[in-house]
Backbone bond lengths (Angstrom), bond angles and torsions (degrees), N, CA, C in turn:
res aa  C-N    CA-C-N  psi(-1)  N-CA   C-N-CA  omega(-1)  CA-C   N-CA-C  phi
1 M - - - 1.443 - - 1.530 108.31 -
2 R 1.342 116.26 144.87 1.462 121.12 -178.25 1.528 110.45 -116.36
3 C 1.314 115.73 152.08 1.467 122.38 177.21 1.531 108.10 -65.73
4 E 1.327 116.12 133.55 1.460 120.56 -178.00 1.525 112.82 -78.65
5 I 1.337 117.03 -3.00 1.462 119.85 176.36 1.517 110.72 -104.22
6 C 1.341 116.37 -58.58 1.463 119.16 -174.06 1.527 113.49 -97.04
7 G 1.339 118.26 -18.24 1.454 121.39 177.71 1.519 115.14 87.84
8 R 1.334 117.37 -1.35 1.470 119.70 178.48 1.521 110.62 -71.27
9 P 1.333 117.60 152.34 1.464 120.18 176.40 1.532 110.40 -64.10
10 I 1.332 115.54 142.19 1.464 120.94 177.42 1.518 107.05 -103.21
11 Y 1.328 115.15 121.81 1.456 120.95 176.67 1.516 106.96 -101.91
12 G 1.324 116.34 129.44 1.457 119.86 -177.20 1.517 109.72 88.77
13 K 1.320 115.29 -156.20 1.460 121.44 -176.37 1.539 110.45 -83.39
14 P 1.339 118.68 130.09 1.468 119.84 178.83 1.534 110.62 -74.84
15 H 1.304 115.55 157.59 1.467 121.72 175.12 1.522 107.47 -90.27
16 L 1.329 116.10 136.87 1.464 120.85 172.99 1.523 106.77 -99.89
17 V 1.340 116.43 120.55 1.458 120.89 -179.44 1.523 109.64 -132.64
18 I 1.339 114.74 158.38 1.467 121.03 176.40 1.518 107.38 -105.27
19 I 1.318 116.08 122.50 1.459 121.80 176.37 1.521 107.28 -129.83
20 E 1.332 117.03 118.11 1.459 123.75 -178.48 1.525 112.06 51.87
21 G 1.330 116.47 40.00 1.455 121.43 175.66 1.513 115.49 84.46
22 A 1.326 117.82 -2.03 1.471 121.64 179.88 1.522 109.43 -106.95
23 V 1.326 116.79 137.41 1.454 121.70 176.04 1.525 107.96 -89.24
24 L 1.333 116.00 123.31 1.459 121.25 -175.74 1.525 110.74 -125.19
25 R 1.349 116.16 149.94 1.469 122.72 172.06 1.520 106.17 -96.77
26 V 1.333 115.80 118.27 1.455 119.68 -173.10 1.532 111.88 -131.40
27 C 1.342 115.35 166.10 1.463 122.27 178.35 1.530 109.74 -80.69
28 D 1.336 115.73 175.57 1.463 121.10 -179.08 1.528 111.99 -58.72
29 S 1.328 117.30 -43.31 1.467 119.35 -175.76 1.532 112.55 -72.32
30 C 1.324 119.05 -28.71 1.469 121.49 179.56 1.529 112.16 -87.65
31 A 1.333 117.53 -12.45 1.468 121.25 -177.78 1.519 111.47 -61.72
32 K 1.327 117.66 -29.79 1.466 120.50 -178.65 1.529 112.87 -72.34
33 L 1.319 117.90 -9.60 1.463 121.97 -178.78 1.523 113.48 -79.86
34 G 1.332 116.99 -14.67 1.460 119.93 -178.10 1.510 112.18 -133.60
35 K 1.308 116.18 -175.93 1.463 122.35 177.31 1.519 108.19 -96.51
36 P 1.326 117.62 141.79 1.470 119.57 178.81 1.527 110.96 -59.96
37 Y 1.317 115.87 141.15 1.459 121.62 179.73 1.518 109.22 -108.71
38 N 1.324 115.70 129.36 1.457 122.11 176.61 1.525 106.86 -113.18
39 P 1.332 118.63 110.50 1.471 119.93 -176.45 1.521 113.09 -65.02
40 R 1.318 118.08 -18.37 1.471 120.81 179.55 1.517 112.39 -83.02
41 A 1.313 117.86 -14.49 1.467 121.49 -179.56 1.526 108.69 -100.85
42 P 1.342 118.78 103.83 1.465 120.72 -175.89 1.520 113.70 -64.47
43 A 1.316 118.70 -22.23 1.461 120.62 -178.58 1.525 111.83 -85.56
44 A 1.336 117.71 6.58 1.459 120.55 -177.13 1.526 112.16 -67.60
45 L 1.328 117.78 -34.04 1.460 120.28 178.36 1.524 109.58 -78.29
46 P 1.316 117.51 140.20 1.463 119.44 179.82 1.526 110.78 -65.19
47 Q 1.319 115.85 142.01 1.447 121.75 178.63 1.523 109.42 -85.04
48 P 1.331 118.53 146.64 1.464 119.83 -179.54 1.522 110.72 -64.34
49 K 1.322 115.25 142.78 1.457 120.91 178.11 1.514 108.61 -98.84
50 G 1.306 116.26 151.44 1.451 120.47 177.14 1.518 111.17 87.18
51 P 1.324 116.50 -173.75 1.456 120.30 -176.38 1.525 112.07 -69.03
52 V 1.297 115.17 147.27 1.461 121.12 176.28 1.520 107.10 -90.06
53 H 1.325 116.34 126.86 1.456 120.47 -179.02 1.523 109.10 -89.75
54 I 1.310 115.65 128.78 1.457 121.05 177.70 1.519 107.36 -93.97
55 R 1.308 115.22 122.86 1.462 119.16 -179.80 1.521 109.75 -80.72
56 R 1.303 115.01 142.27 1.453 119.65 176.21 1.513 109.51 -78.39
57 S 1.291 115.64 151.71 1.458 118.81 177.00 1.526 108.89 -73.43
58 T 1.302 115.89 163.66 1.462 120.87 179.44 1.523 110.05 -60.68
59 K 1.325 116.70 -35.00 1.458 120.10 -179.38 1.532 110.76 -63.18
60 D 1.356 117.08 -40.73 1.459 120.42 178.20 1.524 111.06 -64.06
61 L 1.337 116.88 -37.74 1.457 120.30 -179.14 1.529 111.88 -71.35
62 E 1.331 116.96 -24.38 1.464 119.77 179.18 1.519 111.48 -67.00
63 D 1.325 117.45 -24.08 1.457 121.63 -179.35 1.527 112.26 -82.37
64 L 1.333 117.66 -5.83 1.454 121.67 -177.40 1.526 111.00 -106.35
65 F 1.326 116.00 149.66 1.451 120.29 175.02 1.530 108.88 -148.23
66 V 1.307 115.62 159.24 1.465 121.59 178.80 1.522 107.77 -87.52
67 D 1.327 116.05 132.23 1.468 122.33 179.72 1.531 109.65 -52.37
68 P 1.326 117.89 133.74 1.470 120.60 -179.13 1.532 113.44 -59.09
69 E 1.324 117.65 -23.12 1.469 122.01 179.65 1.526 111.26 -97.48
70 Y 1.348 116.31 29.54 1.465 120.93 -175.72 1.520 112.83 -56.03
71 N 1.329 117.63 -37.91 1.468 119.84 -175.90 1.524 112.25 -65.03
72 S 1.333 117.51 -45.15 1.463 119.69 -179.72 1.526 111.03 -72.17
73 L 1.347 117.50 -31.99 1.464 120.10 176.72 1.529 110.57 -63.94
74 V 1.318 116.52 -45.71 1.461 121.02 -179.04 1.525 110.55 -65.94
75 K 1.318 116.87 -50.05 1.466 120.26 -177.15 1.526 111.04 -63.58
76 G 1.330 117.04 -44.94 1.467 120.40 -179.49 1.521 112.04 -62.44
77 A 1.325 117.17 -45.01 1.464 120.75 -179.66 1.522 110.96 -66.43
78 R 1.331 116.91 -39.98 1.472 120.81 178.87 1.523 110.32 -61.69
79 E 1.332 116.24 -45.22 1.463 119.98 -179.14 1.527 111.47 -67.74
80 R 1.349 117.83 -38.74 1.466 121.10 177.09 1.526 111.58 -61.55
81 M 1.337 116.20 -35.02 1.463 120.26 179.97 1.529 111.59 -82.84
82 G 1.330 117.43 -6.12 1.457 121.38 178.34 1.525 113.26 72.74
83 L 1.332 116.45 29.61 1.461 121.14 -179.62 1.524 110.44 -98.82
84 T 1.314 115.57 147.29 1.463 119.95 170.98 1.531 107.41 -86.63
85 Q 1.321 116.21 167.84 1.464 119.42 176.87 1.525 110.28 -61.88
86 E 1.329 117.00 -36.23 1.465 121.22 179.46 1.529 110.73 -63.65
87 E 1.332 116.86 -43.28 1.463 120.98 -178.91 1.529 110.85 -66.30
88 L 1.323 116.69 -41.67 1.460 119.90 177.91 1.525 110.56 -65.20
89 A 1.308 116.88 -42.78 1.467 120.85 178.70 1.522 110.01 -58.16
90 Y 1.319 117.40 -43.67 1.461 121.37 178.75 1.528 110.80 -62.22
91 K 1.338 116.71 -41.88 1.470 120.70 -178.59 1.529 112.57 -62.86
92 V 1.322 117.36 -36.23 1.462 120.32 -177.07 1.528 112.90 -99.59
93 G 1.337 116.63 0.51 1.463 120.18 176.86 1.514 114.05 72.57
94 E 1.314 116.54 37.66 1.457 121.47 178.95 1.520 109.61 -125.83
95 K 1.324 116.24 173.57 1.460 121.23 175.39 1.520 109.13 -81.77
96 T 1.315 115.50 154.09 1.462 120.97 177.69 1.521 110.78 -60.14
97 S 1.325 116.82 -35.31 1.463 120.33 -179.28 1.531 111.41 -63.41
98 V 1.317 117.55 -31.56 1.471 120.91 178.60 1.529 109.29 -66.16
99 I 1.327 116.59 -45.58 1.470 120.44 179.31 1.522 109.65 -63.09
100 S 1.325 116.88 -41.91 1.466 121.32 178.91 1.530 110.73 -60.66
101 K 1.320 116.76 -44.21 1.465 120.55 -179.38 1.527 111.53 -67.89
102 I 1.336 117.45 -35.48 1.465 120.47 177.56 1.523 109.34 -64.89
103 E 1.342 116.85 -46.68 1.461 120.52 -178.20 1.525 112.73 -66.94
104 S 1.322 117.26 -28.21 1.466 119.59 179.12 1.529 111.86 -94.46
105 R 1.314 116.32 7.81 1.471 124.25 175.22 1.533 112.99 67.11
106 K 1.329 116.96 22.44 1.459 120.56 176.35 1.522 111.18 -87.66
107 L 1.346 116.46 -13.87 1.456 121.62 -178.68 1.518 109.35 -141.63
108 R 1.331 115.43 124.57 1.461 119.86 174.82 1.532 106.44 -89.59
109 P 1.342 118.32 126.46 1.466 119.78 -178.45 1.524 111.52 -68.66
110 S 1.322 115.27 147.54 1.464 120.19 173.66 1.530 107.78 -70.07
111 I 1.317 117.09 166.96 1.465 120.94 179.18 1.535 110.74 -58.82
112 P 1.356 119.56 -47.24 1.468 118.15 179.29 1.535 113.19 -61.51
113 L 1.337 117.54 -40.11 1.461 119.88 178.09 1.522 110.53 -67.70
114 A 1.314 117.24 -40.16 1.470 120.67 177.83 1.521 110.43 -61.47
115 R 1.330 117.03 -37.18 1.477 121.13 177.27 1.531 110.47 -64.03
116 K 1.337 117.07 -41.17 1.467 120.58 177.48 1.531 110.28 -62.80
117 L 1.335 116.14 -42.66 1.462 120.32 179.07 1.529 110.66 -64.29
118 E 1.328 116.79 -40.61 1.461 120.53 177.05 1.523 110.74 -57.63
119 H 1.311 115.52 -46.62 1.459 120.64 -177.67 1.526 110.92 -64.58
120 A 1.321 117.57 -44.36 1.458 121.65 -177.18 1.530 112.44 -70.86
121 L 1.340 116.90 -35.91 1.460 121.17 -173.57 1.532 114.04 -102.21
122 K 1.314 117.31 -6.77 1.479 122.14 -179.62 1.527 111.57 58.20
123 V 1.352 115.56 46.36 1.467 121.84 176.29 1.519 108.17 -131.72
124 R 1.306 116.23 166.35 1.454 121.89 178.47 1.515 109.57 -104.48
125 I 1.327 117.54 114.56 1.461 122.54 -179.47 1.526 110.56 -113.26
126 V 1.324 116.82 -35.04 1.465 121.82 -179.01 1.520 108.35 -90.45
127 K 1.307 115.29 127.49 1.469 121.31 -179.87 1.520 109.18 -118.51
128 N 1.312 115.16 161.54 1.452 122.49 177.34 1.527 108.82 -100.47
129 I 1.302 117.66 148.10 1.473 121.88 179.81 1.530 110.52 -56.03
130 E 1.322 117.11 -36.88 1.462 120.62 -178.97 1.532 110.99 -61.79
131 E 1.347 117.40 -34.07 1.464 120.81 178.08 1.527 110.52 -67.00
132 L 1.321 117.10 -32.90 1.458 121.56 179.83 1.529 110.09 -67.47
133 E 1.334 116.29 -38.32 1.467 120.66 -177.65 1.526 111.52 -70.34
134 E 1.341 117.78 -26.35 1.460 121.13 179.96 1.493 109.23 -75.46
């Protein structure tokens, strides 16, 4: 067995430690880098901080679609806010090339990405099927 941090062979029993929320099998010298993990203690893993996000079911996502004019909505809102593509990409946690492709209609954003763009740009990009029927 090898240490999951340094890759050296582990002789004897490995140490189980928690490092950045991951449980790792490590050698004696790397064991000091984390907190000891006790598999019998359920509270040993760190609990998530901040709000818990509830994921929508696939059925709920089927009722949503990205507005066909997503590219002009994104570009227009970005320009109105005085943001560059780089600044918008940073705000939504994407690469600049992704924003460029969305604005040039080479890439249709996924629902989660469209939601991030909505939040950053204060526009409506994700629509519900019921809105289309009206």
